[in-house]
ChimeraX commands (.cxc) that place a marker at each C-alpha (Angstrom):
marker #1 position 0.20,0.08,-0.25 radius 0.5
marker #1 position 3.08,2.37,1.14 radius 0.5
marker #1 position 4.13,1.75,-2.14 radius 0.5
marker #1 position 1.34,2.58,-4.42 radius 0.5
marker #1 position 1.33,5.52,-2.44 radius 0.5
marker #1 position 4.57,6.99,-2.69 radius 0.5
marker #1 position 4.56,5.89,-6.88 radius 0.5
marker #1 position 7.29,3.46,-6.45 radius 0.5
marker #1 position 6.21,0.84,-9.21 radius 0.5
marker #1 position 8.48,-2.54,-10.10 radius 0.5
marker #1 position 8.53,-2.88,-14.15 radius 0.5
marker #1 position 5.50,-4.05,-15.95 radius 0.5
marker #1 position 6.06,-8.45,-16.79 radius 0.5
marker #1 position 4.01,-8.44,-19.74 radius 0.5
marker #1 position 0.70,-7.56,-18.60 radius 0.5
marker #1 position -1.64,-8.07,-21.16 radius 0.5
marker #1 position -5.02,-5.69,-21.27 radius 0.5
marker #1 position -7.79,-8.68,-22.28 radius 0.5
marker #1 position -7.06,-10.28,-19.34 radius 0.5
marker #1 position -6.36,-7.80,-16.78 radius 0.5
marker #1 position -9.96,-6.81,-17.78 radius 0.5
marker #1 position -11.13,-10.38,-17.78 radius 0.5
marker #1 position -9.82,-10.97,-14.37 radius 0.5
marker #1 position -11.52,-7.90,-12.57 radius 0.5
marker #1 position -15.16,-9.03,-14.17 radius 0.5
marker #1 position -14.09,-12.91,-12.49 radius 0.5
marker #1 position -13.36,-11.02,-9.63 radius 0.5
marker #1 position -16.14,-9.10,-9.26 radius 0.5
marker #1 position -18.39,-12.51,-10.22 radius 0.5
marker #1 position -16.21,-14.01,-7.26 radius 0.5
marker #1 position -17.22,-11.67,-4.54 radius 0.5
marker #1 position -21.00,-11.61,-6.32 radius 0.5
marker #1 position -21.05,-15.21,-4.80 radius 0.5
marker #1 position -20.81,-14.22,-1.18 radius 0.5
marker #1 position -22.58,-10.72,-1.64 radius 0.5
marker #1 position -25.47,-11.14,-2.18 radius 0.5
marker #1 position -25.13,-14.67,-3.28 radius 0.5
marker #1 position -24.85,-16.77,-0.38 radius 0.5
marker #1 position -26.61,-14.19,2.00 radius 0.5
marker #1 position -30.19,-14.46,-0.15 radius 0.5
marker #1 position -29.24,-18.55,-0.42 radius 0.5
marker #1 position -28.63,-18.96,3.55 radius 0.5
marker #1 position -31.61,-16.55,4.74 radius 0.5
marker #1 position -33.98,-18.04,2.51 radius 0.5
marker #1 position -33.57,-21.77,4.05 radius 0.5
marker #1 position -33.58,-20.71,7.96 radius 0.5
marker #1 position -36.84,-19.21,9.66 radius 0.5
marker #1 position -37.71,-15.46,10.02 radius 0.5
marker #1 position -35.85,-14.29,12.91 radius 0.5
marker #1 position -32.60,-15.18,11.49 radius 0.5
marker #1 position -32.61,-13.81,8.44 radius 0.5
marker #1 position -30.56,-11.01,8.76 radius 0.5
marker #1 position -27.54,-12.50,11.21 radius 0.5
marker #1 position -27.23,-14.84,8.37 radius 0.5
marker #1 position -26.92,-11.94,6.02 radius 0.5
marker #1 position -24.70,-10.49,8.85 radius 0.5
marker #1 position -22.67,-13.26,8.80 radius 0.5
marker #1 position -21.90,-12.97,4.91 radius 0.5
marker #1 position -21.64,-9.78,5.41 radius 0.5
marker #1 position -19.01,-9.52,7.59 radius 0.5
marker #1 position -17.17,-12.52,6.86 radius 0.5
marker #1 position -16.37,-10.22,3.82 radius 0.5
marker #1 position -15.14,-7.34,5.23 radius 0.5
marker #1 position -12.72,-9.33,8.05 radius 0.5
marker #1 position -11.86,-11.53,5.94 radius 0.5
marker #1 position -10.88,-8.85,3.34 radius 0.5
marker #1 position -8.94,-6.89,5.32 radius 0.5
marker #1 position -6.88,-9.64,7.06 radius 0.5
marker #1 position -6.08,-10.97,3.60 radius 0.5
marker #1 position -4.28,-7.75,2.60 radius 0.5
marker #1 position -2.94,-7.56,5.29 radius 0.5
marker #1 position -1.11,-10.39,6.21 radius 0.5
marker #1 position -3.04,-13.42,4.58 radius 0.5
marker #1 position -2.00,-13.05,1.23 radius 0.5
marker #1 position 1.99,-12.62,1.99 radius 0.5
marker #1 position 2.02,-16.17,4.09 radius 0.5
marker #1 position -0.25,-17.89,0.60 radius 0.5
marker #1 position 1.85,-16.60,-2.44 radius 0.5
marker #1 position 5.30,-15.63,-1.47 radius 0.5
marker #1 position 8.26,-17.53,-1.06 radius 0.5
marker #1 position 9.04,-20.96,-1.34 radius 0.5
marker #1 position 8.60,-22.57,2.13 radius 0.5
marker #1 position 6.90,-26.16,1.82 radius 0.5
marker #1 position 4.11,-25.19,4.54 radius 0.5
marker #1 position 3.65,-21.47,4.72 radius 0.5
marker #1 position 5.18,-18.82,2.65 radius 0.5
marker #1 position 6.75,-15.58,4.29 radius 0.5
marker #1 position 6.10,-12.07,5.01 radius 0.5
marker #1 position 7.97,-9.84,1.91 radius 0.5
marker #1 position 4.19,-9.23,1.22 radius 0.5
marker #1 position 2.54,-7.43,4.17 radius 0.5
marker #1 position 0.74,-4.97,4.04 radius 0.5
marker #1 position 1.25,-5.50,0.19 radius 0.5
marker #1 position 4.73,-4.47,1.02 radius 0.5
marker #1 position 6.47,-4.42,-2.13 radius 0.5
marker #1 position 3.92,-4.25,-4.71 radius 0.5
marker #1 position 3.50,-1.37,-7.12 radius 0.5
marker #1 position 0.71,-0.64,-9.74 radius 0.5
marker #1 position 2.53,-2.30,-12.22 radius 0.5
marker #1 position 3.74,-5.65,-10.36 radius 0.5
marker #1 position 3.16,-8.62,-10.83 radius 0.5
marker #1 position 3.23,-12.47,-9.90 radius 0.5
marker #1 position 5.25,-15.23,-11.30 radius 0.5
marker #1 position 2.11,-16.92,-10.52 radius 0.5
marker #1 position 0.00,-14.67,-12.76 radius 0.5
marker #1 position 2.91,-12.52,-14.53 radius 0.5
marker #1 position -0.10,-11.43,-17.76 radius 0.5
marker #1 position -2.30,-9.15,-14.51 radius 0.5
marker #1 position -1.14,-7.01,-11.89 radius 0.5
marker #1 position -0.40,-8.43,-8.75 radius 0.5
marker #1 position -3.41,-6.74,-6.82 radius 0.5
marker #1 position -5.39,-7.87,-9.94 radius 0.5
marker #1 position -4.25,-11.77,-8.46 radius 0.5
marker #1 position -4.36,-10.35,-4.64 radius 0.5
marker #1 position -7.61,-9.32,-4.56 radius 0.5
marker #1 position -8.90,-11.83,-7.11 radius 0.5
marker #1 position -7.91,-14.65,-4.91 radius 0.5
marker #1 position -8.69,-12.97,-1.62 radius 0.5
marker #1 position -12.80,-13.16,-2.50 radius 0.5
marker #1 position -11.37,-16.88,-2.50 radius 0.5
marker #1 position -10.99,-16.33,0.87 radius 0.5
marker #1 position -13.95,-14.41,1.54 radius 0.5
marker #1 position -16.67,-16.60,0.10 radius 0.5
marker #1 position -15.10,-20.39,1.79 radius 0.5
marker #1 position -15.48,-18.67,5.25 radius 0.5
marker #1 position -19.15,-17.69,4.47 radius 0.5
marker #1 position -19.92,-20.72,3.09 radius 0.5
marker #1 position -19.25,-22.80,6.75 radius 0.5
marker #1 position -22.30,-20.33,7.81 radius 0.5
marker #1 position -24.51,-22.20,6.29 radius 0.5
marker #1 position -23.90,-25.05,8.68 radius 0.5
marker #1 position -23.84,-22.83,12.05 radius 0.5
marker #1 position -26.89,-20.91,10.79 radius 0.5
marker #1 position -29.07,-20.12,13.97 radius 0.5
marker #1 position -26.50,-21.72,15.98 radius 0.5
marker #1 position -23.55,-19.24,16.11 radius 0.5
marker #1 position -23.13,-16.10,18.03 radius 0.5
marker #1 position -22.43,-12.82,15.17 radius 0.5
marker #1 position -18.77,-12.42,17.32 radius 0.5
marker #1 position -18.37,-15.87,17.38 radius 0.5
marker #1 position -18.23,-16.56,13.94 radius 0.5
marker #1 position -16.06,-13.62,13.19 radius 0.5
marker #1 position -13.76,-15.26,15.64 radius 0.5
marker #1 position -13.31,-18.38,13.75 radius 0.5
marker #1 position -13.70,-16.77,10.45 radius 0.5
marker #1 position -10.49,-14.96,12.11 radius 0.5
marker #1 position -8.66,-18.17,13.52 radius 0.5
marker #1 position -9.43,-20.57,10.69 radius 0.5
marker #1 position -8.50,-18.52,7.86 radius 0.5
marker #1 position -4.84,-18.38,9.23 radius 0.5
marker #1 position -4.89,-21.87,10.67 radius 0.5
marker #1 position -6.81,-24.04,7.84 radius 0.5
marker #1 position -7.43,-22.07,4.62 radius 0.5
marker #1 position -3.92,-19.91,4.63 radius 0.5
marker #1 position -1.55,-22.70,5.02 radius 0.5
marker #1 position -3.65,-25.09,2.53 radius 0.5
marker #1 position -3.84,-22.49,0.01 radius 0.5
marker #1 position 0.29,-22.70,0.33 radius 0.5
marker #1 position 0.43,-26.11,0.30 radius 0.5
marker #1 position -1.94,-26.21,-3.20 radius 0.5
marker #1 position -1.36,-22.69,-4.87 radius 0.5
marker #1 position 1.25,-20.87,-3.48 radius 0.5
marker #1 position 4.28,-23.63,-4.10 radius 0.5
marker #1 position 3.77,-25.73,-0.74 radius 0.5
marker #1 position 4.64,-29.79,-0.25 radius 0.5
marker #1 position 1.57,-30.45,-1.91 radius 0.5
marker #1 position 2.29,-28.66,-5.25 radius 0.5
marker #1 position 5.86,-30.73,-5.84 radius 0.5
marker #1 position 4.13,-33.23,-4.96 radius 0.5
marker #1 position 1.87,-33.17,-8.22 radius 0.5
marker #1 position -1.45,-31.82,-6.62 radius 0.5
marker #1 position -3.43,-30.30,-8.46 radius 0.5
marker #1 position -6.45,-27.87,-7.98 radius 0.5
marker #1 position -7.82,-25.73,-10.64 radius 0.5
marker #1 position -10.55,-23.56,-8.88 radius 0.5
marker #1 position -10.52,-24.03,-5.76 radius 0.5
marker #1 position -11.69,-28.45,-5.45 radius 0.5
marker #1 position -9.25,-28.84,-2.03 radius 0.5
marker #1 position -8.37,-25.36,-0.90 radius 0.5
marker #1 position -12.21,-24.02,-0.86 radius 0.5
marker #1 position -14.76,-26.90,-0.83 radius 0.5
marker #1 position -13.38,-29.87,1.00 radius 0.5
marker #1 position -11.69,-27.09,3.39 radius 0.5
marker #1 position -14.90,-25.28,3.89 radius 0.5
marker #1 position -16.96,-28.74,4.30 radius 0.5
marker #1 position -15.21,-30.29,6.70 radius 0.5
marker #1 position -14.84,-26.68,8.51 radius 0.5
marker #1 position -18.98,-27.00,8.89 radius 0.5
marker #1 position -19.26,-30.82,9.76 radius 0.5
marker #1 position -17.11,-29.92,12.55 radius 0.5
marker #1 position -18.78,-27.32,13.15 radius 0.5
marker #1 position -22.53,-28.57,12.95 radius 0.5
marker #1 position -21.19,-31.70,15.27 radius 0.5
marker #1 position -19.57,-29.50,17.77 radius 0.5
marker #1 position -22.22,-27.14,18.20 radius 0.5
marker #1 position -24.61,-30.31,18.26 radius 0.5
marker #1 position -28.56,-29.81,17.48 radius 0.5
marker #1 position -30.68,-26.51,17.06 radius 0.5
marker #1 position -32.91,-25.81,20.08 radius 0.5
marker #1 position -35.86,-27.01,19.56 radius 0.5
marker #1 position -35.09,-29.32,16.71 radius 0.5
marker #1 position -37.76,-31.51,16.69 radius 0.5
marker #1 position -40.81,-29.67,18.34 radius 0.5
marker #1 position -40.72,-26.16,16.73 radius 0.5
marker #1 position -41.42,-25.43,12.85 radius 0.5
marker #1 position -38.36,-24.63,11.47 radius 0.5
marker #1 position -39.90,-24.64,7.58 radius 0.5
marker #1 position -37.38,-22.48,5.61 radius 0.5
marker #1 position -38.57,-18.59,5.41 radius 0.5
marker #1 position -38.54,-17.32,1.94 radius 0.5
marker #1 position -37.36,-20.59,-0.79 radius 0.5
marker #1 position -37.31,-17.97,-3.50 radius 0.5
marker #1 position -34.58,-16.03,-1.75 radius 0.5
marker #1 position -32.30,-19.32,-1.83 radius 0.5
marker #1 position -33.66,-19.99,-5.72 radius 0.5
marker #1 position -32.47,-15.90,-6.56 radius 0.5
marker #1 position -29.16,-16.60,-4.35 radius 0.5
marker #1 position -28.38,-20.32,-6.22 radius 0.5
marker #1 position -29.32,-18.12,-9.50 radius 0.5
marker #1 position -26.37,-15.65,-8.49 radius 0.5
marker #1 position -24.27,-18.62,-7.25 radius 0.5
marker #1 position -24.49,-20.09,-10.47 radius 0.5
marker #1 position -23.45,-17.15,-12.44 radius 0.5
marker #1 position -21.17,-16.29,-10.13 radius 0.5
marker #1 position -19.11,-19.66,-10.73 radius 0.5
marker #1 position -18.45,-18.29,-14.09 radius 0.5
marker #1 position -15.46,-16.02,-12.22 radius 0.5
marker #1 position -15.04,-18.65,-9.87 radius 0.5
marker #1 position -13.78,-21.70,-12.73 radius 0.5
marker #1 position -13.31,-19.76,-15.40 radius 0.5
marker #1 position -11.20,-16.85,-13.74 radius 0.5
marker #1 position -8.86,-19.38,-12.11 radius 0.5
marker #1 position -7.21,-20.02,-16.02 radius 0.5
marker #1 position -5.67,-16.31,-14.81 radius 0.5
marker #1 position -5.96,-15.42,-18.64 radius 0.5
marker #1 position -8.98,-14.49,-21.05 radius 0.5
marker #1 position -7.98,-18.04,-23.16 radius 0.5
marker #1 position -9.56,-21.21,-24.23 radius 0.5
marker #1 position -8.63,-22.52,-20.85 radius 0.5
marker #1 position -11.13,-20.25,-19.52 radius 0.5
marker #1 position -13.62,-21.15,-21.97 radius 0.5
marker #1 position -13.64,-24.75,-21.84 radius 0.5
marker #1 position -14.25,-24.06,-17.57 radius 0.5
marker #1 position -17.34,-21.69,-18.04 radius 0.5
marker #1 position -18.58,-24.18,-20.57 radius 0.5
marker #1 position -18.31,-27.22,-18.32 radius 0.5
marker #1 position -19.60,-25.16,-15.32 radius 0.5
marker #1 position -22.40,-24.66,-16.37 radius 0.5
marker #1 position -23.27,-28.08,-18.45 radius 0.5
marker #1 position -22.48,-29.77,-15.13 radius 0.5
marker #1 position -25.18,-27.78,-13.05 radius 0.5
marker #1 position -27.62,-28.08,-15.67 radius 0.5
marker #1 position -27.44,-32.05,-15.50 radius 0.5
marker #1 position -27.60,-31.75,-12.12 radius 0.5
marker #1 position -30.64,-29.12,-12.19 radius 0.5
marker #1 position -32.56,-31.90,-14.58 radius 0.5
marker #1 position -31.37,-34.93,-12.62 radius 0.5
marker #1 position -32.62,-33.34,-9.99 radius 0.5
marker #1 position -35.91,-32.17,-10.70 radius 0.5
marker #1 position -36.35,-35.90,-12.53 radius 0.5
marker #1 position -35.72,-37.95,-9.28 radius 0.5
marker #1 position -37.90,-35.28,-7.48 radius 0.5
marker #1 position -40.19,-35.51,-9.45 radius 0.5
marker link #1:1,2 radius 0.2
marker link #1:2,3 radius 0.2
marker link #1:3,4 radius 0.2
marker link #1:4,5 radius 0.2
marker link #1:5,6 radius 0.2
marker link #1:6,7 radius 0.2
marker link #1:7,8 radius 0.2
marker link #1:8,9 radius 0.2
marker link #1:9,10 radius 0.2
marker link #1:10,11 radius 0.2
marker link #1:11,12 radius 0.2
marker link #1:12,13 radius 0.2
marker link #1:13,14 radius 0.2
marker link #1:14,15 radius 0.2
marker link #1:15,16 radius 0.2
marker link #1:16,17 radius 0.2
marker link #1:17,18 radius 0.2
marker link #1:18,19 radius 0.2
marker link #1:19,20 radius 0.2
marker link #1:20,21 radius 0.2
marker link #1:21,22 radius 0.2
marker link #1:22,23 radius 0.2
marker link #1:23,24 radius 0.2
marker link #1:24,25 radius 0.2
marker link #1:25,26 radius 0.2
marker link #1:26,27 radius 0.2
marker link #1:27,28 radius 0.2
marker link #1:28,29 radius 0.2
marker link #1:29,30 radius 0.2
marker link #1:30,31 radius 0.2
marker link #1:31,32 radius 0.2
marker link #1:32,33 radius 0.2
marker link #1:33,34 radius 0.2
marker link #1:34,35 radius 0.2
marker link #1:35,36 radius 0.2
marker link #1:36,37 radius 0.2
marker link #1:37,38 radius 0.2
marker link #1:38,39 radius 0.2
marker link #1:39,40 radius 0.2
marker link #1:40,41 radius 0.2
marker link #1:41,42 radius 0.2
marker link #1:42,43 radius 0.2
marker link #1:43,44 radius 0.2
marker link #1:44,45 radius 0.2
marker link #1:45,46 radius 0.2
marker link #1:46,47 radius 0.2
marker link #1:47,48 radius 0.2
marker link #1:48,49 radius 0.2
marker link #1:49,50 radius 0.2
marker link #1:50,51 radius 0.2
marker link #1:51,52 radius 0.2
marker link #1:52,53 radius 0.2
marker link #1:53,54 radius 0.2
marker link #1:54,55 radius 0.2
marker link #1:55,56 radius 0.2
marker link #1:56,57 radius 0.2
marker link #1:57,58 radius 0.2
marker link #1:58,59 radius 0.2
marker link #1:59,60 radius 0.2
marker link #1:60,61 radius 0.2
marker link #1:61,62 radius 0.2
marker link #1:62,63 radius 0.2
marker link #1:63,64 radius 0.2
marker link #1:64,65 radius 0.2
marker link #1:65,66 radius 0.2
marker link #1:66,67 radius 0.2
marker link #1:67,68 radius 0.2
marker link #1:68,69 radius 0.2
marker link #1:69,70 radius 0.2
marker link #1:70,71 radius 0.2
marker link #1:71,72 radius 0.2
marker link #1:72,73 radius 0.2
marker link #1:73,74 radius 0.2
marker link #1:74,75 radius 0.2
marker link #1:75,76 radius 0.2
marker link #1:76,77 radius 0.2
marker link #1:77,78 radius 0.2
marker link #1:78,79 radius 0.2
marker link #1:79,80 radius 0.2
marker link #1:80,81 radius 0.2
marker link #1:81,82 radius 0.2
marker link #1:82,83 radius 0.2
marker link #1:83,84 radius 0.2
marker link #1:84,85 radius 0.2
marker link #1:85,86 radius 0.2
marker link #1:86,87 radius 0.2
marker link #1:87,88 radius 0.2
marker link #1:88,89 radius 0.2
marker link #1:89,90 radius 0.2
marker link #1:90,91 radius 0.2
marker link #1:91,92 radius 0.2
marker link #1:92,93 radius 0.2
marker link #1:93,94 radius 0.2
marker link #1:94,95 radius 0.2
marker link #1:95,96 radius 0.2
marker link #1:96,97 radius 0.2
marker link #1:97,98 radius 0.2
marker link #1:98,99 radius 0.2
marker link #1:99,100 radius 0.2
marker link #1:100,101 radius 0.2
marker link #1:101,102 radius 0.2
marker link #1:102,103 radius 0.2
marker link #1:103,104 radius 0.2
marker link #1:104,105 radius 0.2
marker link #1:105,106 radius 0.2
marker link #1:106,107 radius 0.2
marker link #1:107,108 radius 0.2
marker link #1:108,109 radius 0.2
marker link #1:109,110 radius 0.2
marker link #1:110,111 radius 0.2
marker link #1:111,112 radius 0.2
marker link #1:112,113 radius 0.2
marker link #1:113,114 radius 0.2
marker link #1:114,115 radius 0.2
marker link #1:115,116 radius 0.2
marker link #1:116,117 radius 0.2
marker link #1:117,118 radius 0.2
marker link #1:118,119 radius 0.2
marker link #1:119,120 radius 0.2
marker link #1:120,121 radius 0.2
marker link #1:121,122 radius 0.2
marker link #1:122,123 radius 0.2
marker link #1:123,124 radius 0.2
marker link #1:124,125 radius 0.2
marker link #1:125,126 radius 0.2
marker link #1:126,127 radius 0.2
marker link #1:127,128 radius 0.2
marker link #1:128,129 radius 0.2
marker link #1:129,130 radius 0.2
marker link #1:130,131 radius 0.2
marker link #1:131,132 radius 0.2
marker link #1:132,133 radius 0.2
marker link #1:133,134 radius 0.2
marker link #1:134,135 radius 0.2
marker link #1:135,136 radius 0.2
marker link #1:136,137 radius 0.2
marker link #1:137,138 radius 0.2
marker link #1:138,139 radius 0.2
marker link #1:139,140 radius 0.2
marker link #1:140,141 radius 0.2
marker link #1:141,142 radius 0.2
marker link #1:142,143 radius 0.2
marker link #1:143,144 radius 0.2
marker link #1:144,145 radius 0.2
marker link #1:145,146 radius 0.2
marker link #1:146,147 radius 0.2
marker link #1:147,148 radius 0.2
marker link #1:148,149 radius 0.2
marker link #1:149,150 radius 0.2
marker link #1:150,151 radius 0.2
marker link #1:151,152 radius 0.2
marker link #1:152,153 radius 0.2
marker link #1:153,154 radius 0.2
marker link #1:154,155 radius 0.2
marker link #1:155,156 radius 0.2
marker link #1:156,157 radius 0.2
marker link #1:157,158 radius 0.2
marker link #1:158,159 radius 0.2
marker link #1:159,160 radius 0.2
marker link #1:160,161 radius 0.2
marker link #1:161,162 radius 0.2
marker link #1:162,163 radius 0.2
marker link #1:163,164 radius 0.2
marker link #1:164,165 radius 0.2
marker link #1:165,166 radius 0.2
marker link #1:166,167 radius 0.2
marker link #1:167,168 radius 0.2
marker link #1:168,169 radius 0.2
marker link #1:169,170 radius 0.2
marker link #1:170,171 radius 0.2
marker link #1:171,172 radius 0.2
marker link #1:172,173 radius 0.2
marker link #1:173,174 radius 0.2
marker link #1:174,175 radius 0.2
marker link #1:175,176 radius 0.2
marker link #1:176,177 radius 0.2
marker link #1:177,178 radius 0.2
marker link #1:178,179 radius 0.2
marker link #1:179,180 radius 0.2
marker link #1:180,181 radius 0.2
marker link #1:181,182 radius 0.2
marker link #1:182,183 radius 0.2
marker link #1:183,184 radius 0.2
marker link #1:184,185 radius 0.2
marker link #1:185,186 radius 0.2
marker link #1:186,187 radius 0.2
marker link #1:187,188 radius 0.2
marker link #1:188,189 radius 0.2
marker link #1:189,190 radius 0.2
marker link #1:190,191 radius 0.2
marker link #1:191,192 radius 0.2
marker link #1:192,193 radius 0.2
marker link #1:193,194 radius 0.2
marker link #1:194,195 radius 0.2
marker link #1:195,196 radius 0.2
marker link #1:196,197 radius 0.2
marker link #1:197,198 radius 0.2
marker link #1:198,199 radius 0.2
marker link #1:199,200 radius 0.2
marker link #1:200,201 radius 0.2
marker link #1:201,202 radius 0.2
marker link #1:202,203 radius 0.2
marker link #1:203,204 radius 0.2
marker link #1:204,205 radius 0.2
marker link #1:205,206 radius 0.2
marker link #1:206,207 radius 0.2
marker link #1:207,208 radius 0.2
marker link #1:208,209 radius 0.2
marker link #1:209,210 radius 0.2
marker link #1:210,211 radius 0.2
marker link #1:211,212 radius 0.2
marker link #1:212,213 radius 0.2
marker link #1:213,214 radius 0.2
marker link #1:214,215 radius 0.2
marker link #1:215,216 radius 0.2
marker link #1:216,217 radius 0.2
marker link #1:217,218 radius 0.2
marker link #1:218,219 radius 0.2
marker link #1:219,220 radius 0.2
marker link #1:220,221 radius 0.2
marker link #1:221,222 radius 0.2
marker link #1:222,223 radius 0.2
marker link #1:223,224 radius 0.2
marker link #1:224,225 radius 0.2
marker link #1:225,226 radius 0.2
marker link #1:226,227 radius 0.2
marker link #1:227,228 radius 0.2
marker link #1:228,229 radius 0.2
marker link #1:229,230 radius 0.2
marker link #1:230,231 radius 0.2
marker link #1:231,232 radius 0.2
marker link #1:232,233 radius 0.2
marker link #1:233,234 radius 0.2
marker link #1:234,235 radius 0.2
marker link #1:235,236 radius 0.2
marker link #1:236,237 radius 0.2
marker link #1:237,238 radius 0.2
marker link #1:238,239 radius 0.2
marker link #1:239,240 radius 0.2
marker link #1:240,241 radius 0.2
marker link #1:241,242 radius 0.2
marker link #1:242,243 radius 0.2
marker link #1:243,244 radius 0.2
marker link #1:244,245 radius 0.2
marker link #1:245,246 radius 0.2
marker link #1:246,247 radius 0.2
marker link #1:247,248 radius 0.2
marker link #1:248,249 radius 0.2
marker link #1:249,250 radius 0.2
marker link #1:250,251 radius 0.2
marker link #1:251,252 radius 0.2
marker link #1:252,253 radius 0.2
marker link #1:253,254 radius 0.2
marker link #1:254,255 radius 0.2
marker link #1:255,256 radius 0.2
marker link #1:256,257 radius 0.2
marker link #1:257,258 radius 0.2
marker link #1:258,259 radius 0.2
marker link #1:259,260 radius 0.2
marker link #1:260,261 radius 0.2
marker link #1:261,262 radius 0.2
marker link #1:262,263 radius 0.2
view
């Protein structure tokens, strides 16, 4: 940040305008998946009295994780050649100029690469919110996001995407199947088991407040996946097109099969 304010910038390493524009759009799409996508998706499936609380969890995770990622998370996840964790060379984005690029994404500014990865960290923490809806205080959820980001997400991102030991072993995670979804799924399961059943479960009416909100949220997540998966190519090219098309057709197939089973 200080380097940007002082006008100190490193030489560009082939920054491509098309790739940059594409990744800016993808970054926006991924952020849209949390706000408002997940916020609507989860709030439509809880009771009326918990709607704003669930939305606040998504908004809170977005704000808090974004700041923590810029301050420390990005540096620990995507710098250095450590087997298990990065270093602090990019603490508070020091050393990043307007046209600096990352070795992991040489055709876009490193600031954009950092921001794109930030949206991944945000939605991964927010995903766990669905598992603890109705059962965790807002302050406790923010504390969980802080601890889990640094204990689980950041090391995992470095292991696979930042050149850590799993990457060196040949593990490939194109768009977060391991770093995002398996991590969030395990965290949600453990959190649900630790918190136990909801108060009144089996006695009170726990019908969803408004499933139409969940449907709208689903649509936003569906479209957001184009930025999530297509953007993981880190360039506007054939790999991005293939990922986007595969994402859409897989979702369509899932919708058709689910409809057939429900019929």
